[in-house]
VOTI-93154 format. One record per residue (C-alpha): x, y, z; residue number from 1; residue in one letter. Coordinates in steps of 0.001 Angstrom, whole numbers. Layout:
BEGIN
        c1        c2        c3   pos   code
         X         Y         Z   NUM      A
...
# end
This chain:
BEGIN
        c1        c2        c3   pos   code
         0         0         0     1      M
      2867      2404       793     2      A
      4462      1691     -2574     3      L
      1142      2259     -4351     4      L
       637      5575     -2540     5      N
      4084      6795     -3532     6      V
      3574      5842     -7176     7      L
        85      7380     -7424     8      V
      1014     10637     -5728     9      Y
      4314     10778     -7603    10      G
      2484     10560    -10937    11      F
       -75     13164     -9845    12      I
      2648     15642     -8853    13      A
      4831     14924    -11869    14      G
      2108     15369    -14430    15      F
      1423     18873    -13143    16      A
      4342     19830    -15411    17      T
      2622     18193    -18369    18      L
      -650     19945    -17533    19      I
      1247     23243    -17603    20      G
      2510     22387    -21091    21      T
      -993     21513    -22316    22      L
     -2361     24767    -20891    23      L
       195     26711    -22901    24      V
      -690     24732    -26030    25      F
     -4361     25563    -25477    26      A
     -3806     29280    -24884    27      G
      -263     30539    -24487    28      E
     -1027     34196    -23763    29      D
     -3726     33391    -21198    30      W
     -1763     30675    -19395    31      S
      1454     32688    -19153    32      R
      -422     35782    -17962    33      K
     -2185     33859    -15188    34      H
       680     31563    -14210    35      S
      1983     34235    -11830    36      L
     -1155     33821     -9734    37      Y
      -334     30121     -9433    38      L
      3221     31082     -8490    39      V
      1979     33200     -5566    40      S
      -286     30434     -4298    41      F
      2499     27863     -4684    42      A
      4930     29994     -2691    43      A
      2525     30140       256    44      G
      1867     26402       139    45      V
      5563     25488       -23    46      M
      6645     27831      2773    47      L
      3872     26670      5101    48      A
      4544     22984      4467    49      I
      8252     23564      5019    50      T
      8039     25446      8318    51      F
      4917     23818      9775    52      V
      5565     20211      8788    53      H
      8908     19339      7174    54      L
     11298     21108      9534    55      I
      9489     20107     12776    56      P
      9342     16471     11624    57      E
     12998     16495     10564    58      S
     14161     17837     13950    59      T
     12316     14992     15684    60      K
     14225     12455     13612    61      L
     17655     14094     13348    62      A
     19192     16450     15957    63      P
     21263     18276     13315    64      N
     18344     18822     10938    65      A
     18301     22637     11081    66      V
     21884     22836      9849    67      G
     21032     20403      7057    68      V
     18210     22730      5956    69      V
     20856     25393      5302    70      L
     22949     22863      3410    71      I
     19888     22031      1293    72      G
     19424     25703       390    73      I
     23086     26024      -617    74      L
     23079     22785     -2612    75      L
     19990     23828     -4535    76      F
     21534     27205     -5294    77      Y
     24630     25484     -6674    78      L
     22494     23063     -8684    79      A
     20555     25909    -10286    80      Q
     23704     27923    -10875    81      N
     25539     25047    -12555    82      L
     22666     23390    -14424    83      L
     20736     26528    -15438    84      L
     17441     24986    -14353    85      L
     15748     28212    -13249    86      H
     12500     28643    -15251    87      P
     12472     32383    -15924    88      C
      9008     33796    -16786    89      H
     10519     36313    -19208    90      D
     11092     35093    -22755    91      E
     14041     37478    -23105    92      A
     15774     36092    -20011    93      C
     19406     35874    -21114    94      E
     20916     34460    -17943    95      V
     18742     31349    -17827    96      H
     18522     30163    -21429    97      R
     16802     26790    -21610    98      L
     18950     24504    -23727    99      G
     19438     20758    -23355   100      L
     21546     21308    -20240   101      L
     18728     23255    -18611   102      S
     16220     20570    -19533   103      L
     18487     18028    -17891   104      F
     18534     20262    -14845   105      G
     14735     20501    -14770   106      L
     14493     16722    -15042   107      T
     16929     16354    -12158   108      F
     14883     18881    -10175   109      H
     11734     16808    -10749   110      S
     13600     13663     -9727   111      L
     14507     15320     -6409   112      L
     10875     16396     -5963   113      D
      9916     12738     -6311   114      G
     12495     11750     -3707   115      V
     10973     14324     -1343   116      A
      7545     12732     -1843   117      I
      8947      9279     -1128   118      G
     10692     10491      2028   119      V
      7480     12149      3171   120      G
      5493      8931      2823   121      F
      8240      6982      4588   122      E
      7681      9210      7632   123      V
      3851      9375      7500   124      S
       954      9409      5058   125      T
        71     12957      6129   126      R
      3544     14254      5363   127      L
      3608     12403      2052   128      G
       335     13949       906   129      V
      1379     17448      1986   130      L
      4755     17109       273   131      T
      2974     16004     -2885   132      T
       837     19140     -2690   133      L
      3943     21317     -2410   134      A
      5502     19657     -5453   135      V
      2307     19799     -7501   136      L
      1598     23493     -6992   137      V
      5077     24635     -8003   138      H
      5537     22252    -10935   139      E
      2375     23493    -12660   140      L
      3525     27139    -13092   141      P
      7060     25934    -13846   142      E
      5629     23783    -16635   143      G
      3828     26825    -18038   144      I
      6935     29021    -17871   145      A
      9277     26418    -19332   146      T
      6945     25560    -22207   147      T
      6463     29209    -23076   148      G
     10215     29800    -23258   149      I
     10831     26710    -25392   150      L
      8113     27734    -27834   151      L
      9533     31261    -27933   152      F
     12894     29751    -28902   153      S
     11151     28201    -31964   154      K
     11302     24620    -30701   155      M
      8745     22358    -32353   156      E
      5616     21657    -30296   157      R
      6021     17892    -30564   158      A
      9540     18102    -29151   159      K
      8392     20427    -26344   160      V
      5636     17955    -25450   161      F
      8011     14979    -25203   162      W
     10495     16984    -23139   163      Y
      7625     17784    -20764   164      S
      6720     14092    -20559   165      V
     10329     13305    -19623   166      L
     10341     15936    -16874   167      V
      6934     14715    -15626   168      A
      8035     11070    -15405   169      L
     11111     12026    -13391   170      A
      8937     12803    -10351   171      T
      7319      9357     -9934   172      P
     10696      7793    -10814   173      A
     12343      9681     -7956   174      G
      9499      8736     -5598   175      A
      9823      5070     -6533   176      L
     13608      5047     -6131   177      L
     13374      6703     -2734   178      S
     10772      4307     -1333   179      I
     12760      1284     -2557   180      L
     16046      2453     -1082   181      F
     14679      4076      2088   182      L
     13036       996      3531   183      R
     14533        75      6909   184      N
     16677      3227      6823   185      M
     17494      4836     10186   186      S
     15320      7664     11471   187      S
     18361      9956     11525   188      N
     18895      9525      7765   189      I
     15200     10117      7124   190      L
     15379     13323      9177   191      G
     18378     14515      7175   192      I
     16587     13824      3877   193      L
     13502     15683      5100   194      L
     15713     18618      6070   195      A
     17303     18637      2602   196      L
     13819     18654      1055   197      A
     12876     21554      3340   198      A
     15957     23473      2201   199      G
     15087     22923     -1449   200      S
     11493     24087      -895   201      F
     12682     27241       888   202      I
     15075     28006     -1945   203      Y
     12485     27449     -4680   204      V
      9976     29654     -2837   205      S
     12364     32476     -1962   206      A
     14594     32504     -5055   207      A
     12240     31394     -7842   208      D
      8599     31938     -6929   209      L
      8305     35055     -4758   210      I
     10613     37259     -6906   211      P
      8426     36466     -9923   212      Q
      5338     37801     -8118   213      T
      7032     41194     -7664   214      H
      6972     41631    -11434   215      R
      3352     42771    -11092   216      Q
      2136     45479     -8715   217      Q
      -943     43521     -7740   218      N
     -2103     42890     -4182   219      R
     -3847     39728     -5315   220      V
      -450     38004     -5165   221      H
      -173     38692     -1429   222      A
     -3703     37393      -875   223      V
     -2951     34217     -2825   224      L
       298     33607      -949   225      L
     -1511     33864      2389   226      V
     -4325     31683      1014   227      A
     -1824     28992        51   228      G
      -301     29012      3521   229      A
     -3766     28967      5125   230      S
     -4787     25970      3027   231      L
     -1818     24017      4377   232      V
     -2797     24903      7945   233      A
     -6371     23728      7266   234      L
     -5228     20487      5666   235      L
     -2898     19859      8582   236      G
     -5836     20116     10965   237      Q
     -7915     17728      8852   238      L
     -5127     15132      8727   239      F
     -4623     15395     12492   240      D
# end
């Protein structure tokens, strides 16, 4: 049952990227214009899950978890810096051009998201579901942004679609690998992995998502960020 949960939720989270691609295919201007609202909501969800659930759970399992959270932030910064996997929402973004190396980076990012889901389910069903939610809400706008940039670079739609499928499948693959290798692993290692996931979520929220919302002077973004965080608090109460 645990393995089935990980696979199902891994596929649900992963295919948020593919849904983002299909939304762009259906209406590129509309989807890219409104993706920033999803970004705001995703930032609130990810921050709340990180500070309310992931970090507290990790400190219960590993005494050095808080320091590992910092390491996770630094590692994710280095990964983005070296692999160019940052999905800029501006087609003219020169620093983060999305070539094959960047697509590899995005696939690796999705693989790590899957690992985070697997680690969450290894600790508890509640944490697994909440981690899946965090992955899902940030992969959807990333899928929209990435697809828009690839189309802007004149890449064929068929090729963009299959790249999106590859990125989407990386999430359930990471979830499956984690659940297979994490069985019977010590609680200290699980706590460290949770802390690394927390660090990655903090980095994605603070470095990728929130700065994008400042591109528009619209108070709706603040409302959506708070709404995302509030939803996590409500779901936490329901799962309790």
